C-alpha positions in Angstrom: 88.1 127.7 78.9 84.7 126.6 77.7 81.9 125.3 79.9 82.2 121.9 78.2 86.0 121.6 79.0 85.3 122.6 82.6 82.6 120.0 82.9 84.8 117.3 81.5 87.8 118.2 83.7 85.6 118.3 86.8 83.9 115.0 85.9 87.3 113.2 85.4 88.6 114.4 88.8 85.4 113.1 90.4 85.8 109.8 88.7 89.4 109.7 89.8 88.1 110.4 93.4 85.9 107.3 93.2 88.9 105.3 92.1 91.0 106.5 95.0 88.0 105.6 97.3 88.2 102.0 96.0 91.9 102.0 97.1 90.6 101.8 100.7 88.9 98.6 99.9 92.2 97.5 98.4 94.1 98.4 101.6 91.5 96.6 103.7 91.7 93.5 101.6 95.5 93.4 101.3 96.0 93.9 105.0 93.3 91.4 106.0 94.9 88.8 103.8 98.4 89.4 105.2 97.4 89.1 108.9 96.5 85.9 110.8 92.9 84.8 110.6 92.2 85.7 114.2 92.9 89.4 113.5 90.9 89.8 110.3 87.9 91.7 111.7 90.2 94.0 113.6 92.2 95.1 110.5 89.0 95.5 108.5 87.4 97.6 111.3 90.4 99.9 111.4 90.4 100.5 107.6 86.7 101.4 107.7 87.0 103.8 110.6 90.2 105.4 109.2 88.4 106.4 106.1 85.6 108.0 108.1 88.0 109.8 110.5 90.0 111.0 107.6 87.1 112.5 105.7 85.6 114.2 108.7 88.9 115.6 110.1 89.9 116.8 106.6 86.5 118.6 106.5 86.9 120.2 109.9 90.4 121.5 109.7 92.7 119.5 107.3 91.7 121.1 104.0 92.1 124.7 105.2 95.4 123.7 107.0 96.8 122.2 103.8 95.4 124.9 101.5 95.3 128.1 103.7 95.3 130.5 100.8 97.7 132.6 98.8 98.6 134.9 101.7 100.5 132.0 103.2 102.4 131.0 100.1 106.0 130.4 100.9 105.3 129.8 104.5 105.5 126.8 106.9 102.0 126.8 108.3 98.7 128.6 107.8 95.0 128.1 108.6 92.0 129.7 106.9 89.3 128.5 109.2 87.2 125.5 110.1 84.9 123.6 107.7 84.4 124.3 104.0 84.1 127.9 102.8 82.5 127.6 99.4 83.1 130.8 97.4 79.9 132.4 96.1 78.6 131.8 92.7 81.0 131.1 89.8 84.0 131.6 92.1 83.3 128.2 93.6 82.5 126.5 90.3 83.7 127.4 86.9 86.1 130.2 88.0 87.8 128.2 90.8 91.4 126.8 90.4 92.1 128.5 87.1 88.7 127.2 85.8 89.8 123.6 85.9 87.5 122.2 88.6 85.1 123.1 91.3 85.8 123.9 95.0 83.9 120.8 96.3 85.7 118.6 93.8 89.0 119.9 95.1 88.0 119.0 98.6 86.7 115.5 98.1 89.7 114.5 95.9 92.2 115.7 98.4 90.2 114.2 101.3 90.6 110.7 99.8 94.4 111.2 99.8 94.4 112.2 103.5 92.6 109.1 104.5 94.9 107.0 102.4 98.0 108.2 104.3 96.6 106.9 107.6 95.7 103.5 106.1 99.4 102.9 105.5 100.0 102.9 109.3 97.3 100.4 110.1 98.9 97.5 108.4 102.3 98.0 110.0 100.9 98.0 113.5 98.6 95.1 112.9 97.9 92.2 115.4 99.1 93.9 118.6 97.9 97.5 118.9 95.0 98.7 121.0 92.2 99.9 118.9 91.1 103.1 120.7 94.6 104.6 121.2 95.4 103.9 117.5 92.3 105.8 116.4 93.3 108.7 118.6 96.6 108.7 116.8 94.9 108.6 113.4 92.8 111.6 114.3 95.8 113.7 115.2 98.0 112.4 112.4 95.4 113.2 109.7 94.1 116.5 111.1 97.5 118.0 111.9 100.6 116.3 110.6 99.6 115.3 107.1 98.1 118.6 106.0 101.1 120.6 107.4 103.6 118.7 105.3 101.1 118.8 102.4 100.9 122.6 102.6 104.7 122.8 102.2 104.4 121.6 98.6 100.8 121.4 97.4 99.5 124.4 99.4 102.1 126.7 98.0 104.5 126.5 100.9 108.2 126.8 101.3 109.2 123.5 99.6 107.1 124.5 96.6 108.9 127.8 96.5 112.3 126.0 96.4 111.1 123.8 93.4 110.5 120.6 95.3 108.5 118.1 93.0 106.0 115.6 94.2 103.4 115.1 91.6 101.0 112.7 93.4 102.5 112.0 96.7 105.5 109.6 96.9 106.7 111.8 99.7 103.6 113.7 100.9 101.3 110.7 101.1 103.3 107.5 101.1 106.5 108.4 102.9 104.5 110.4 105.4 102.4 107.3 106.2 105.6 105.3 106.2 107.3 107.6 108.7 104.3 107.4 110.9 104.3 103.6 110.7 108.1 103.4 111.5 107.5 105.5 114.7 104.6 103.3 115.7 106.4 99.9 115.3 109.5 101.2 117.2 107.3 102.1 120.2 105.0 99.2 119.9 107.5 96.4 119.6 107.3 93.2 117.6 104.6 90.5 117.7 105.2 87.8 120.4 107.4 85.1 119.0 108.4 87.0 115.8 112.1 87.3 116.7 113.6 84.4 118.6 117.1 83.2 119.5 117.1 81.0 116.4 116.2 83.9 114.2 113.1 85.4 112.5 110.0 83.2 112.8 107.7 83.8 109.8 104.1 84.6 110.7 102.3 84.1 107.3 99.1 85.8 106.3 96.0 83.6 106.2 94.4 84.5 102.8 96.6 85.1 99.8 93.6 85.4 97.4 92.2 88.2 99.5 95.6 89.9 99.5 95.9 89.5 95.7 92.5 91.1 95.2 93.6 94.0 97.4 96.7 94.6 95.3 94.7 94.6 92.1 92.2 97.0 93.6 95.0 99.3 94.7 96.6 99.1 91.2 93.2 100.0 89.7 92.7 102.9 92.1 96.2 104.2 91.4 95.1 105.2 87.9 92.8 107.6 89.7 95.4 108.5 92.3 98.0 109.5 89.7 95.7 110.3 86.8 93.5 112.5 88.8 96.5 114.4 90.0 96.9 115.9 86.6 93.9 118.0 87.8 92.4 118.1 84.4 91.2 115.7 81.7 94.1 116.7 79.4 94.3 113.7 77.1 98.0 113.7 76.6 99.0 114.2 80.3 96.5 111.7 81.6 97.5 109.1 79.1 101.2 109.5 79.9 100.5 109.1 83.6 98.5 106.0 83.0 101.4 104.5 81.0 104.1 105.4 83.5 102.0 104.2 86.4 101.3 100.8 84.8 104.9 100.2 83.6 106.3 101.2 87.0 104.1 98.6 88.7 104.9 95.8 86.3 108.6 96.3 86.4 108.5 96.6 90.2 106.8 93.2 90.4 109.3 91.5 88.1 112.5 92.8 89.9 111.1 91.9 93.3 110.4 88.4 91.9 113.9 88.0 90.5 115.7 89.5 93.5 113.7 87.6 96.1 114.3 84.4 94.3 118.0 85.0 94.0 118.1 86.1 97.7 115.8 83.6 99.3 115.4 80.8 96.7 111.7 81.0 97.1 108.7 82.2 95.1 107.1 84.3 97.7 103.8 85.6 96.4 103.4 88.3 99.1 106.8 89.7 98.2 105.7 90.0 94.5 102.5 91.7 95.6 104.6 94.2 97.5 106.8 94.6 94.5 103.8 95.9 92.5 103.0 98.4 95.2 106.6 99.4 95.6 106.7 100.2 91.8 103.5 102.2 92.1 104.8 104.2 95.1 108.1 104.8 93.4 106.5 106.1 90.2 104.0 108.4 91.9 106.2 111.5 92.5 107.2 111.8 88.9 104.5 110.0 86.9 103.8 113.1 84.9 107.4 113.8 83.9 109.0 110.3 83.6 109.3 108.8 80.1 107.9 105.3 79.7 111.5 104.0 79.7 112.5 105.8 82.8 109.3 104.7 84.5 110.4 101.1 84.0 113.8 101.9 85.5 112.3 103.7 88.5 109.7 100.9 89.2 112.4 98.2 88.7 114.7 99.8 91.3 111.8 100.2 93.7 111.0 96.6 93.3 114.6 95.5 93.7 114.9 97.5 97.0 112.0 95.7 98.7 113.5 92.3 99.5 116.6 94.0 101.0 114.5 96.5 102.9 112.4 93.7 104.4 115.5 91.9 105.6 116.9 95.1 107.0 113.8 95.8 109.1 113.8 92.2 110.4 117.5 92.5 111.3 116.6 95.7 113.3 113.7 93.7 114.8 111.1 96.1 113.5 108.1 94.0 112.9 105.8 95.1 110.0 103.3 92.4 109.1 102.4 93.8 105.7 105.7 95.4 104.6 104.2 98.9 104.7 107.5 100.5 105.8 109.4 98.9 102.9 106.7 99.7 100.3 105.6 103.2 101.3 108.5 104.6 103.3 111.6 103.2 101.5 110.1 103.2 98.0 108.5 106.6 98.7 111.9 108.0 99.4 113.4 106.4 96.3 110.6 107.7 94.1 111.0 111.3 95.5 114.7 111.2 94.8 114.2 109.6 91.4 112.4 112.7 90.2 115.8 114.5 90.6 117.5 111.9 88.4 114.9 110.9 85.7 112.3 113.6 86.0 111.8 117.3 86.3 113.3 118.0 89.8 116.6 119.0 91.3 118.2 116.1 93.2 119.4 118.2 96.1 116.0 119.9 96.5 114.4 116.5 96.4 116.8 115.2 99.1 116.0 118.2 101.3 112.3 117.5 100.9 112.8 113.9 102.0 114.8 114.9 105.0 112.5 117.7 106.3 109.3 115.8 105.7 110.7 112.7 107.3 112.1 114.6 110.3 108.8 116.4 111.0 106.6 113.5 110.4 108.6 111.0 112.4 109.0 113.4 115.3 105.3 114.3 115.4 104.2 110.6 115.2 106.8 109.5 117.8 105.9 112.2 120.3 102.1 111.6 119.9 102.4 107.9 120.2 104.8 108.1 123.1 102.4 110.3 125.1 99.6 107.9 124.3 101.7 104.9 125.3 102.5 106.5 128.7 99.0 107.7 129.3 96.9 104.6 128.3 99.2 102.1 126.7 99.6 101.1 123.0 99.8 97.4 123.1 97.2 94.7 123.9 98.1 92.1 126.5 99.9 89.0 125.6 96.8 86.9 126.2 94.7 89.1 123.9 97.4 88.8 121.2 97.5 85.1 121.6 93.7 84.7 121.4 93.4 87.3 118.6 91.9 90.8 118.5 88.8 89.7 116.6 87.6 87.9 119.7 89.1 90.0 122.5 88.2 93.5 121.0 85.3 92.8 118.7 83.8 89.6 120.1 83.3 88.1 116.6 85.2 86.0 114.1 85.7 86.8 110.4 84.6 83.4 109.1 81.7 82.2 111.2 81.1 79.0 109.2 84.8 78.0 109.6 85.9 79.1 113.1 82.7 79.1 115.1 84.1 76.3 117.3 87.4 78.0 117.8 85.6 81.3 118.6 83.5 79.6 121.3 86.6 78.0 122.9 88.5 81.2 122.9 85.6 83.1 124.5 85.3 80.5 127.1 89.0 80.9 128.1 
């Protein structure tokens, strides 16, 4: 490989890293738009801190837990030390990773994925979780749980040896975040007044323009999320991934629109936004191996699943304000299995991967959150929930020119 090719490959992965970074602004905007106005600052705060915790914990231990080295290939867990261990000279640059990209490039691209996984949980537990216990959970989830399951495939572990396929993380990023979110909302309980004797009471988000901006930022960032996962600037491979990613998102939105209108007789904009994301999550595991036609089918099925999934979670009284469990968990499972139908994987191996990743992640998250709940509590008081977390935890409002009077009255109470 020439120096020019190495430089182009490396540059593309760094550009993709910046695009994945923008996804965190997308998550923050989407989640802020889909919560009530009184909890806007809180959800923005969590998304900012999650990114910072994710980057630092992945530096301290996550990277070397997820990529412990060839001597652990085929194993369940391994660890090659704390911090970053840059190989000397060319071994850390042009001779690293089959001469495709540099050591530091590898770290920063993967670190963005780690932080993304934790962002998925923040929306599902919005409007009623204590901030500090949640951040403790994020620290443990990103530094231990996420890199262990990631090692099983991307670090050369036992699932990789079996032939499990997850190109860019339908299972290893999205379903892992979704399983963590599911454990959290089970232990946390629903928002006050969400489920009544008369049925489900909708609690709409306060800012649909902001949520829409968030989804478009996520869609944009997904080109880096999937396109960067080619791990080179190969023009054919990157172009295919761009096409399958885009087609999956578009078909997901359309089928969510049609199914939700048929099911509810309403044109729910938030449902369509989640349809886009569901299509993106579904396509991610096989974006490099799906044909454009199969990408449309995979995205369409993901989008069609979402309205039914939302109804199911509500029937189970599992309150998810932003639909993260439907988008990231359910569509992540579907996308992983779809590789065994339309892509390059074996269906039974894909199913095994779904089961073991789900079992480990859910158990880890449930145990950690249960211990935190018993030790210091997970949920804010009913009064704090009623007044809003912006005021009660952050002592500020998101829109000072609009709700200054409401803020003053709430503080006075």
